[in-house]
Short mmCIF file of the C-alpha atoms (twelve columns), coordinates in Angstrom:
data_MODEL
# 
_entry.id   MODEL 
# 
loop_
_atom_site.group_PDB 
_atom_site.id 
_atom_site.type_symbol 
_atom_site.label_atom_id 
_atom_site.label_alt_id 
_atom_site.label_comp_id 
_atom_site.label_asym_id 
_atom_site.label_seq_id 
_atom_site.Cartn_x 
_atom_site.Cartn_y 
_atom_site.Cartn_z 
_atom_site.pdbx_PDB_model_num 
ATOM 1   C CA . UNK A 1   -6.167  -6.275  -3.205  1 
ATOM 2   C CA . UNK A 2   -8.544  -8.641  -1.529  1 
ATOM 3   C CA . UNK A 3   -6.075  -11.368 -0.513  1 
ATOM 4   C CA . UNK A 4   -4.237  -9.013  1.829   1 
ATOM 5   C CA . UNK A 5   -5.995  -9.738  5.113   1 
ATOM 6   C CA . UNK A 6   -3.226  -8.318  7.289   1 
ATOM 7   C CA . UNK A 7   -3.495  -4.719  6.142   1 
ATOM 8   C CA . UNK A 8   -4.403  -2.423  9.009   1 
ATOM 9   C CA . UNK A 9   -7.152  0.118   8.516   1 
ATOM 10  C CA . UNK A 10  -7.119  3.189   10.732  1 
ATOM 11  C CA . UNK A 11  -10.028 3.113   13.184  1 
ATOM 12  C CA . UNK A 12  -11.073 6.535   11.947  1 
ATOM 13  C CA . UNK A 13  -12.238 5.170   8.639   1 
ATOM 14  C CA . UNK A 14  -15.527 3.457   7.963   1 
ATOM 15  C CA . UNK A 15  -15.154 -0.169  6.881   1 
ATOM 16  C CA . UNK A 16  -15.574 -1.480  4.273   1 
ATOM 17  C CA . UNK A 17  -16.799 1.560   2.328   1 
ATOM 18  C CA . UNK A 18  -13.739 3.809   2.075   1 
ATOM 19  C CA . UNK A 19  -15.153 6.116   -0.567  1 
ATOM 20  C CA . UNK A 20  -13.432 9.447   -0.103  1 
ATOM 21  C CA . UNK A 21  -14.290 12.224  -2.488  1 
ATOM 22  C CA . UNK A 22  -13.286 15.767  -3.490  1 
ATOM 23  C CA . UNK A 23  -9.885  17.365  -3.971  1 
ATOM 24  C CA . UNK A 24  -7.558  18.528  -1.268  1 
ATOM 25  C CA . UNK A 25  -7.106  22.146  -0.199  1 
ATOM 26  C CA . UNK A 26  -4.237  24.028  -1.760  1 
ATOM 27  C CA . UNK A 27  -0.786  24.344  -0.195  1 
ATOM 28  C CA . UNK A 28  -0.495  27.418  1.986   1 
ATOM 29  C CA . UNK A 29  2.987   27.984  0.611   1 
ATOM 30  C CA . UNK A 30  4.674   28.096  4.024   1 
ATOM 31  C CA . UNK A 31  7.562   25.772  4.794   1 
ATOM 32  C CA . UNK A 32  9.289   25.074  8.102   1 
ATOM 33  C CA . UNK A 33  7.820   23.789  11.347  1 
ATOM 34  C CA . UNK A 34  6.739   26.962  13.150  1 
ATOM 35  C CA . UNK A 35  3.166   26.862  14.412  1 
ATOM 36  C CA . UNK A 36  1.166   29.984  13.647  1 
ATOM 37  C CA . UNK A 37  -2.427  30.903  13.071  1 
ATOM 38  C CA . UNK A 38  -3.939  27.734  14.491  1 
ATOM 39  C CA . UNK A 39  -1.702  25.296  12.638  1 
ATOM 40  C CA . UNK A 40  0.024   22.404  14.391  1 
ATOM 41  C CA . UNK A 41  3.789   22.437  14.858  1 
ATOM 42  C CA . UNK A 42  5.764   19.472  13.529  1 
ATOM 43  C CA . UNK A 43  9.296   18.685  14.693  1 
ATOM 44  C CA . UNK A 44  11.685  15.898  13.861  1 
ATOM 45  C CA . UNK A 45  13.700  14.747  10.873  1 
ATOM 46  C CA . UNK A 46  12.132  13.027  7.903   1 
ATOM 47  C CA . UNK A 47  12.690  9.331   8.449   1 
ATOM 48  C CA . UNK A 48  11.982  9.647   12.167  1 
ATOM 49  C CA . UNK A 49  8.612   9.731   13.903  1 
ATOM 50  C CA . UNK A 50  7.317   13.317  13.898  1 
ATOM 51  C CA . UNK A 51  6.526   15.215  17.088  1 
ATOM 52  C CA . UNK A 52  3.241   17.093  16.798  1 
ATOM 53  C CA . UNK A 53  2.184   19.918  19.115  1 
ATOM 54  C CA . UNK A 54  -0.494  22.585  18.977  1 
ATOM 55  C CA . UNK A 55  -0.453  26.196  20.249  1 
ATOM 56  C CA . UNK A 56  -1.421  26.469  23.918  1 
ATOM 57  C CA . UNK A 57  -4.999  27.653  24.287  1 
ATOM 58  C CA . UNK A 58  -5.024  28.243  20.525  1 
ATOM 59  C CA . UNK A 59  -7.921  27.489  18.225  1 
ATOM 60  C CA . UNK A 60  -7.262  25.477  15.065  1 
ATOM 61  C CA . UNK A 61  -7.624  27.032  11.662  1 
ATOM 62  C CA . UNK A 62  -11.174 26.871  10.346  1 
ATOM 63  C CA . UNK A 63  -9.902  25.901  6.912   1 
ATOM 64  C CA . UNK A 64  -8.157  22.738  5.813   1 
ATOM 65  C CA . UNK A 65  -4.402  23.385  5.690   1 
ATOM 66  C CA . UNK A 66  -1.833  21.589  3.541   1 
ATOM 67  C CA . UNK A 67  1.715   22.581  4.409   1 
ATOM 68  C CA . UNK A 68  5.144   21.396  3.281   1 
ATOM 69  C CA . UNK A 69  7.055   21.082  6.551   1 
ATOM 70  C CA . UNK A 70  10.293  20.200  4.778   1 
ATOM 71  C CA . UNK A 71  11.037  19.639  1.108   1 
ATOM 72  C CA . UNK A 72  12.725  16.573  -0.353  1 
ATOM 73  C CA . UNK A 73  14.594  16.210  -3.609  1 
ATOM 74  C CA . UNK A 74  14.091  14.674  -7.014  1 
ATOM 75  C CA . UNK A 75  11.159  14.840  -9.387  1 
ATOM 76  C CA . UNK A 76  7.757   15.967  -8.078  1 
ATOM 77  C CA . UNK A 77  5.261   13.158  -7.539  1 
ATOM 78  C CA . UNK A 78  2.758   13.008  -10.381 1 
ATOM 79  C CA . UNK A 79  -0.887  12.046  -10.492 1 
ATOM 80  C CA . UNK A 80  -1.168  8.233   -10.725 1 
ATOM 81  C CA . UNK A 81  2.388   7.667   -9.411  1 
ATOM 82  C CA . UNK A 82  2.913   4.817   -6.970  1 
ATOM 83  C CA . UNK A 83  4.209   6.050   -3.607  1 
ATOM 84  C CA . UNK A 84  5.522   4.492   -0.401  1 
ATOM 85  C CA . UNK A 85  4.651   6.496   2.683   1 
ATOM 86  C CA . UNK A 86  5.171   6.883   6.392   1 
ATOM 87  C CA . UNK A 87  2.305   8.644   8.130   1 
ATOM 88  C CA . UNK A 88  0.694   9.397   11.465  1 
ATOM 89  C CA . UNK A 89  -2.540  11.080  12.547  1 
ATOM 90  C CA . UNK A 90  -3.521  12.788  15.806  1 
ATOM 91  C CA . UNK A 91  -6.518  14.739  17.045  1 
ATOM 92  C CA . UNK A 92  -5.978  18.429  17.828  1 
ATOM 93  C CA . UNK A 93  -5.412  18.567  21.591  1 
ATOM 94  C CA . UNK A 94  -5.560  14.791  21.886  1 
ATOM 95  C CA . UNK A 95  -1.806  14.152  22.066  1 
ATOM 96  C CA . UNK A 96  -2.286  10.522  21.065  1 
ATOM 97  C CA . UNK A 97  -1.546  8.701   17.817  1 
ATOM 98  C CA . UNK A 98  -4.783  7.470   16.232  1 
ATOM 99  C CA . UNK A 99  -3.116  5.438   13.508  1 
ATOM 100 C CA . UNK A 100 -0.107  5.271   11.251  1 
ATOM 101 C CA . UNK A 101 2.997   3.404   10.210  1 
ATOM 102 C CA . UNK A 102 5.211   4.604   13.049  1 
ATOM 103 C CA . UNK A 103 3.331   2.394   15.498  1 
ATOM 104 C CA . UNK A 104 4.888   -0.630  13.791  1 
ATOM 105 C CA . UNK A 105 8.606   -0.700  14.488  1 
ATOM 106 C CA . UNK A 106 11.203  -3.004  12.966  1 
ATOM 107 C CA . UNK A 107 11.398  -6.433  14.560  1 
ATOM 108 C CA . UNK A 108 14.470  -7.847  16.286  1 
ATOM 109 C CA . UNK A 109 15.148  -9.903  13.179  1 
ATOM 110 C CA . UNK A 110 15.486  -6.766  11.085  1 
ATOM 111 C CA . UNK A 111 12.157  -6.884  9.251   1 
ATOM 112 C CA . UNK A 112 11.431  -3.393  7.875   1 
ATOM 113 C CA . UNK A 113 8.553   -1.443  9.375   1 
ATOM 114 C CA . UNK A 114 5.300   -1.685  7.486   1 
ATOM 115 C CA . UNK A 115 4.608   1.381   5.403   1 
ATOM 116 C CA . UNK A 116 1.687   2.413   3.257   1 
ATOM 117 C CA . UNK A 117 2.015   1.758   -0.481  1 
ATOM 118 C CA . UNK A 118 -0.533  3.658   -2.541  1 
ATOM 119 C CA . UNK A 119 -1.275  4.956   -6.012  1 
ATOM 120 C CA . UNK A 120 -2.152  8.632   -6.254  1 
ATOM 121 C CA . UNK A 121 -5.679  9.065   -7.530  1 
ATOM 122 C CA . UNK A 122 -6.887  5.638   -6.400  1 
ATOM 123 C CA . UNK A 123 -8.956  4.754   -3.359  1 
ATOM 124 C CA . UNK A 124 -6.809  3.997   -0.326  1 
ATOM 125 C CA . UNK A 125 -7.628  1.653   2.539   1 
ATOM 126 C CA . UNK A 126 -5.523  3.691   4.950   1 
ATOM 127 C CA . UNK A 127 -5.589  7.342   3.935   1 
ATOM 128 C CA . UNK A 128 -8.474  9.654   3.019   1 
ATOM 129 C CA . UNK A 129 -8.333  10.857  -0.564  1 
ATOM 130 C CA . UNK A 130 -7.679  14.431  0.504   1 
ATOM 131 C CA . UNK A 131 -4.661  13.395  2.548   1 
ATOM 132 C CA . UNK A 132 -3.215  11.167  -0.161  1 
ATOM 133 C CA . UNK A 133 -3.855  13.822  -2.819  1 
ATOM 134 C CA . UNK A 134 -1.746  16.275  -0.801  1 
ATOM 135 C CA . UNK A 135 1.324   14.237  -1.760  1 
ATOM 136 C CA . UNK A 136 0.870   15.060  -5.436  1 
ATOM 137 C CA . UNK A 137 3.387   17.620  -6.642  1 
ATOM 138 C CA . UNK A 138 5.666   17.112  -3.630  1 
ATOM 139 C CA . UNK A 139 9.122   15.525  -3.844  1 
ATOM 140 C CA . UNK A 140 10.159  12.210  -2.281  1 
ATOM 141 C CA . UNK A 141 11.787  12.857  1.077   1 
ATOM 142 C CA . UNK A 142 9.385   15.686  1.912   1 
ATOM 143 C CA . UNK A 143 7.297   15.974  5.068   1 
ATOM 144 C CA . UNK A 144 3.725   17.188  4.620   1 
ATOM 145 C CA . UNK A 145 1.163   18.338  7.169   1 
ATOM 146 C CA . UNK A 146 -2.548  18.087  6.408   1 
ATOM 147 C CA . UNK A 147 -4.857  19.597  9.017   1 
ATOM 148 C CA . UNK A 148 -8.642  19.843  8.893   1 
ATOM 149 C CA . UNK A 149 -11.855 18.610  10.394  1 
ATOM 150 C CA . UNK A 150 -12.675 14.931  10.242  1 
ATOM 151 C CA . UNK A 151 -15.856 15.846  8.413   1 
ATOM 152 C CA . UNK A 152 -13.924 17.627  5.679   1 
ATOM 153 C CA . UNK A 153 -11.017 15.202  5.335   1 
ATOM 154 C CA . UNK A 154 -12.920 11.920  5.715   1 
ATOM 155 C CA . UNK A 155 -16.480 12.959  4.966   1 
ATOM 156 C CA . UNK A 156 -19.509 10.734  5.244   1 
ATOM 157 C CA . UNK A 157 -17.355 7.650   5.715   1 
ATOM 158 C CA . UNK A 158 -16.087 8.805   9.086   1 
ATOM 159 C CA . UNK A 159 -16.432 6.027   11.648  1 
ATOM 160 C CA . UNK A 160 -17.868 7.999   14.590  1 
ATOM 161 C CA . UNK A 161 -17.818 4.894   16.799  1 
ATOM 162 C CA . UNK A 162 -14.036 5.433   17.002  1 
ATOM 163 C CA . UNK A 163 -14.775 8.464   19.189  1 
ATOM 164 C CA . UNK A 164 -14.079 11.100  16.535  1 
ATOM 165 C CA . UNK A 165 -16.778 13.634  15.630  1 
ATOM 166 C CA . UNK A 166 -17.057 15.411  12.293  1 
ATOM 167 C CA . UNK A 167 -16.053 18.730  13.898  1 
ATOM 168 C CA . UNK A 168 -12.907 17.328  15.501  1 
ATOM 169 C CA . UNK A 169 -9.695  18.567  13.898  1 
ATOM 170 C CA . UNK A 170 -7.252  15.910  12.729  1 
ATOM 171 C CA . UNK A 171 -3.549  16.422  12.055  1 
ATOM 172 C CA . UNK A 172 -1.898  14.125  9.523   1 
ATOM 173 C CA . UNK A 173 1.843   14.096  8.891   1 
ATOM 174 C CA . UNK A 174 2.865   12.238  5.749   1 
ATOM 175 C CA . UNK A 175 6.381   11.410  4.526   1 
ATOM 176 C CA . UNK A 176 6.569   10.157  0.920   1 
ATOM 177 C CA . UNK A 177 9.555   7.803   1.123   1 
ATOM 178 C CA . UNK A 178 9.676   7.096   -2.605  1 
ATOM 179 C CA . UNK A 179 7.716   7.287   -5.822  1 
ATOM 180 C CA . UNK A 180 7.644   5.449   -9.143  1 
ATOM 181 C CA . UNK A 181 5.822   5.829   -12.450 1 
ATOM 182 C CA . UNK A 182 4.500   2.609   -13.992 1 
ATOM 183 C CA . UNK A 183 1.812   2.398   -16.659 1 
ATOM 184 C CA . UNK A 184 -1.316  0.689   -15.365 1 
ATOM 185 C CA . UNK A 185 -1.359  -1.581  -18.442 1 
ATOM 186 C CA . UNK A 186 2.312   -2.537  -18.277 1 
ATOM 187 C CA . UNK A 187 3.239   -6.212  -18.455 1 
ATOM 188 C CA . UNK A 188 6.392   -8.305  -18.510 1 
ATOM 189 C CA . UNK A 189 7.828   -9.082  -21.951 1 
ATOM 190 C CA . UNK A 190 10.024  -11.976 -23.054 1 
ATOM 191 C CA . UNK A 191 10.020  -15.644 -23.970 1 
ATOM 192 C CA . UNK A 192 8.163   -17.630 -21.351 1 
ATOM 193 C CA . UNK A 193 9.564   -20.952 -20.130 1 
ATOM 194 C CA . UNK A 194 7.408   -24.065 -19.918 1 
ATOM 195 C CA . UNK A 195 6.306   -24.835 -16.382 1 
ATOM 196 C CA . UNK A 196 8.063   -27.611 -14.541 1 
ATOM 197 C CA . UNK A 197 6.438   -31.066 -14.226 1 
ATOM 198 C CA . UNK A 198 3.640   -31.106 -11.660 1 
ATOM 199 C CA . UNK A 199 3.117   -27.352 -11.753 1 
ATOM 200 C CA . UNK A 200 0.149   -25.600 -13.381 1 
ATOM 201 C CA . UNK A 201 0.370   -24.557 -17.016 1 
ATOM 202 C CA . UNK A 202 0.349   -20.822 -17.627 1 
ATOM 203 C CA . UNK A 203 -0.824  -18.779 -20.589 1 
ATOM 204 C CA . UNK A 204 -0.730  -14.995 -20.360 1 
ATOM 205 C CA . UNK A 205 -2.730  -13.145 -23.032 1 
ATOM 206 C CA . UNK A 206 -1.624  -9.550  -23.501 1 
ATOM 207 C CA . UNK A 207 -3.567  -7.058  -21.356 1 
ATOM 208 C CA . UNK A 208 -5.624  -9.835  -19.748 1 
ATOM 209 C CA . UNK A 209 -5.594  -12.049 -16.684 1 
ATOM 210 C CA . UNK A 210 -3.332  -15.091 -16.906 1 
ATOM 211 C CA . UNK A 211 -4.966  -18.419 -17.735 1 
ATOM 212 C CA . UNK A 212 -3.743  -20.955 -15.171 1 
ATOM 213 C CA . UNK A 213 -4.518  -24.641 -15.702 1 
ATOM 214 C CA . UNK A 214 -4.161  -26.991 -12.726 1 
ATOM 215 C CA . UNK A 215 -2.746  -30.427 -13.654 1 
ATOM 216 C CA . UNK A 216 -5.532  -33.037 -13.624 1 
ATOM 217 C CA . UNK A 217 -5.468  -35.434 -10.707 1 
ATOM 218 C CA . UNK A 218 -2.388  -33.840 -9.149  1 
ATOM 219 C CA . UNK A 219 -2.280  -33.269 -5.410  1 
ATOM 220 C CA . UNK A 220 -1.534  -29.782 -4.188  1 
ATOM 221 C CA . UNK A 221 2.049   -29.387 -2.925  1 
ATOM 222 C CA . UNK A 222 2.489   -28.974 0.822   1 
ATOM 223 C CA . UNK A 223 5.440   -26.619 0.478   1 
ATOM 224 C CA . UNK A 224 5.852   -23.345 -1.413  1 
ATOM 225 C CA . UNK A 225 6.620   -23.964 -5.097  1 
ATOM 226 C CA . UNK A 226 7.963   -21.204 -7.299  1 
ATOM 227 C CA . UNK A 227 9.297   -20.812 -10.823 1 
ATOM 228 C CA . UNK A 228 10.529  -17.802 -12.761 1 
ATOM 229 C CA . UNK A 229 8.781   -18.094 -16.139 1 
ATOM 230 C CA . UNK A 230 10.375  -14.983 -17.667 1 
ATOM 231 C CA . UNK A 231 13.702  -13.768 -16.324 1 
ATOM 232 C CA . UNK A 232 13.955  -10.001 -15.957 1 
ATOM 233 C CA . UNK A 233 17.055  -7.847  -15.946 1 
ATOM 234 C CA . UNK A 234 15.960  -5.192  -13.465 1 
ATOM 235 C CA . UNK A 235 17.007  -4.574  -9.869  1 
ATOM 236 C CA . UNK A 236 16.511  -7.154  -7.148  1 
ATOM 237 C CA . UNK A 237 13.386  -6.795  -5.014  1 
ATOM 238 C CA . UNK A 238 14.280  -6.063  -1.380  1 
ATOM 239 C CA . UNK A 239 12.204  -6.531  1.763   1 
ATOM 240 C CA . UNK A 240 10.487  -3.304  2.763   1 
ATOM 241 C CA . UNK A 241 10.090  -1.961  -0.759  1 
ATOM 242 C CA . UNK A 242 6.816   -1.349  -2.480  1 
ATOM 243 C CA . UNK A 243 6.428   -3.902  -5.276  1 
ATOM 244 C CA . UNK A 244 4.436   -2.868  -8.377  1 
ATOM 245 C CA . UNK A 245 2.901   -5.786  -10.242 1 
ATOM 246 C CA . UNK A 246 0.252   -7.382  -12.385 1 
ATOM 247 C CA . UNK A 247 -1.077  -10.600 -10.873 1 
ATOM 248 C CA . UNK A 248 -3.694  -13.320 -11.269 1 
ATOM 249 C CA . UNK A 249 -4.664  -15.856 -8.620  1 
ATOM 250 C CA . UNK A 250 -6.633  -19.101 -8.856  1 
ATOM 251 C CA . UNK A 251 -7.492  -21.869 -6.395  1 
ATOM 252 C CA . UNK A 252 -5.694  -25.181 -6.912  1 
ATOM 253 C CA . UNK A 253 -8.778  -27.131 -5.814  1 
ATOM 254 C CA . UNK A 254 -11.060 -26.007 -8.650  1 
ATOM 255 C CA . UNK A 255 -8.871  -23.830 -10.879 1 
ATOM 256 C CA . UNK A 256 -11.223 -20.872 -10.491 1 
ATOM 257 C CA . UNK A 257 -9.853  -17.340 -10.554 1 
ATOM 258 C CA . UNK A 258 -10.492 -15.429 -7.339  1 
ATOM 259 C CA . UNK A 259 -8.542  -12.244 -8.046  1 
ATOM 260 C CA . UNK A 260 -6.552  -10.392 -10.704 1 
ATOM 261 C CA . UNK A 261 -5.073  -6.921  -11.009 1 
ATOM 262 C CA . UNK A 262 -6.524  -6.811  -14.526 1 
ATOM 263 C CA . UNK A 263 -9.988  -6.872  -12.952 1 
ATOM 264 C CA . UNK A 264 -9.172  -3.753  -10.902 1 
ATOM 265 C CA . UNK A 265 -7.702  -1.354  -13.441 1 
ATOM 266 C CA . UNK A 266 -4.267  -2.896  -13.924 1 
ATOM 267 C CA . UNK A 267 -0.974  -2.556  -12.087 1 
ATOM 268 C CA . UNK A 268 -1.156  -2.439  -8.313  1 
ATOM 269 C CA . UNK A 269 1.377   -2.083  -5.503  1 
ATOM 270 C CA . UNK A 270 1.940   -3.376  -1.990  1 
ATOM 271 C CA . UNK A 271 4.796   -3.545  0.485   1 
ATOM 272 C CA . UNK A 272 6.749   -6.790  0.310   1 
ATOM 273 C CA . UNK A 273 8.717   -8.647  2.962   1 
ATOM 274 C CA . UNK A 274 6.983   -7.074  5.968   1 
ATOM 275 C CA . UNK A 275 3.997   -9.344  6.595   1 
ATOM 276 C CA . UNK A 276 1.706   -6.935  4.755   1 
ATOM 277 C CA . UNK A 277 0.691   -9.658  2.283   1 
ATOM 278 C CA . UNK A 278 0.383   -13.438 2.558   1 
ATOM 279 C CA . UNK A 279 3.613   -15.128 3.624   1 
ATOM 280 C CA . UNK A 280 3.929   -16.998 0.342   1 
ATOM 281 C CA . UNK A 281 4.311   -13.683 -1.489  1 
ATOM 282 C CA . UNK A 282 6.956   -12.458 0.953   1 
ATOM 283 C CA . UNK A 283 8.935   -15.691 0.645   1 
ATOM 284 C CA . UNK A 284 8.468   -16.066 -3.105  1 
ATOM 285 C CA . UNK A 285 8.983   -12.515 -4.383  1 
ATOM 286 C CA . UNK A 286 11.699  -10.963 -2.213  1 
ATOM 287 C CA . UNK A 287 14.964  -11.553 -4.074  1 
ATOM 288 C CA . UNK A 288 13.349  -11.754 -7.506  1 
ATOM 289 C CA . UNK A 289 14.080  -9.125  -10.167 1 
ATOM 290 C CA . UNK A 290 12.080  -6.394  -11.810 1 
ATOM 291 C CA . UNK A 291 10.977  -7.844  -15.140 1 
ATOM 292 C CA . UNK A 292 10.440  -11.348 -13.755 1 
ATOM 293 C CA . UNK A 293 7.243   -13.292 -14.325 1 
ATOM 294 C CA . UNK A 294 6.865   -15.617 -11.347 1 
ATOM 295 C CA . UNK A 295 4.628   -18.631 -10.771 1 
ATOM 296 C CA . UNK A 296 3.823   -19.247 -7.082  1 
ATOM 297 C CA . UNK A 297 1.978   -22.222 -5.605  1 
ATOM 298 C CA . UNK A 298 1.198   -21.344 -1.991  1 
ATOM 299 C CA . UNK A 299 -0.058  -23.904 0.563   1 
ATOM 300 C CA . UNK A 300 -2.662  -22.763 3.142   1 
ATOM 301 C CA . UNK A 301 0.020   -22.489 5.837   1 
ATOM 302 C CA . UNK A 302 1.672   -19.686 3.824   1 
ATOM 303 C CA . UNK A 303 -1.620  -18.278 2.546   1 
ATOM 304 C CA . UNK A 304 -4.751  -17.798 4.616   1 
ATOM 305 C CA . UNK A 305 -4.491  -20.859 6.835   1 
ATOM 306 C CA . UNK A 306 -3.878  -18.705 9.897   1 
ATOM 307 C CA . UNK A 307 -7.131  -16.827 9.261   1 
ATOM 308 C CA . UNK A 308 -9.988  -19.353 9.612   1 
ATOM 309 C CA . UNK A 309 -12.590 -16.711 8.762   1 
ATOM 310 C CA . UNK A 310 -11.147 -16.250 5.259   1 
ATOM 311 C CA . UNK A 311 -12.960 -17.944 2.388   1 
ATOM 312 C CA . UNK A 312 -9.525  -19.039 1.157   1 
ATOM 313 C CA . UNK A 313 -8.267  -20.426 4.479   1 
ATOM 314 C CA . UNK A 314 -8.193  -24.041 3.244   1 
ATOM 315 C CA . UNK A 315 -7.147  -23.351 -0.326  1 
ATOM 316 C CA . UNK A 316 -3.799  -23.749 -2.033  1 
ATOM 317 C CA . UNK A 317 -3.315  -20.531 -3.982  1 
ATOM 318 C CA . UNK A 318 -1.706  -20.311 -7.416  1 
ATOM 319 C CA . UNK A 319 -0.457  -16.910 -8.585  1 
ATOM 320 C CA . UNK A 320 1.241   -15.599 -11.694 1 
ATOM 321 C CA . UNK A 321 2.970   -12.298 -10.886 1 
ATOM 322 C CA . UNK A 322 4.612   -9.832  -13.301 1 
ATOM 323 C CA . UNK A 323 7.097   -7.693  -11.347 1 
ATOM 324 C CA . UNK A 324 6.937   -4.270  -13.012 1 
ATOM 325 C CA . UNK A 325 8.890   -2.097  -10.603 1 
ATOM 326 C CA . UNK A 326 9.606   -1.096  -7.026  1 
ATOM 327 C CA . UNK A 327 9.149   2.065   -5.015  1 
# 
């Protein structure tokens, strides 16, 4: 989603065109963490940073390898499921992390580590399609190794200026922390409350972006304003979870829409409460419930004010968010 300016993109990937294609190689059917036949060895428990090593003086497999290092439990992850992931990537023989979620540890204040929240089958800003597709059919709590050349896994969008050549072999280790199934066209149901005095009016047509009307002549609030328009009965949203939602955003200054999930195929997901999205979302949505429809009015200081290069740096942002689920 284009308001998330804090999302890190691995230096391996070309920016902004992250157009990965083709399907991933099939699972080799071998479990465990024993290196053999030019395949990296992965040690460590799921939930902890993996240790990756390669056979001494060994040559990597010429084919792309997808291997279940350890198997989780629960229902297999389906195509189009939303998933929350930990991952890391190294170069064969490089012994150095090139990107991943493990580089970002929890803060002293207890903020959860940032993780990748993705939808299977959709373009990712952090993982090549072949790597993300390897998660499909696996169970949450699994650990998956994907090994192959940068040219095969990333393709023409490889950013060679990062010092990685197409023939270099990359080793990805991916842990699907959780998964959830939510229909892309889902929306919150229920009787909507009138907005409080001084706040924008909200009309939400079914299967369409919300219509948000800024009150005429009203000055934008300097503090975060929030109102639950429809009260849900689902679980409370916790910091660190992946939040699945429909949303629409407009600028207070002119009332013009600048973004909506309905313009990008429907429901989307992102990690909440970790600084992965604008601060107004973290403050306004953590603690709400699945099934809530929330109105947020976010001043620049909690939006893009800290990023002067953003087109929205000086704008007060108004969002209507339907909380559909968590992962």
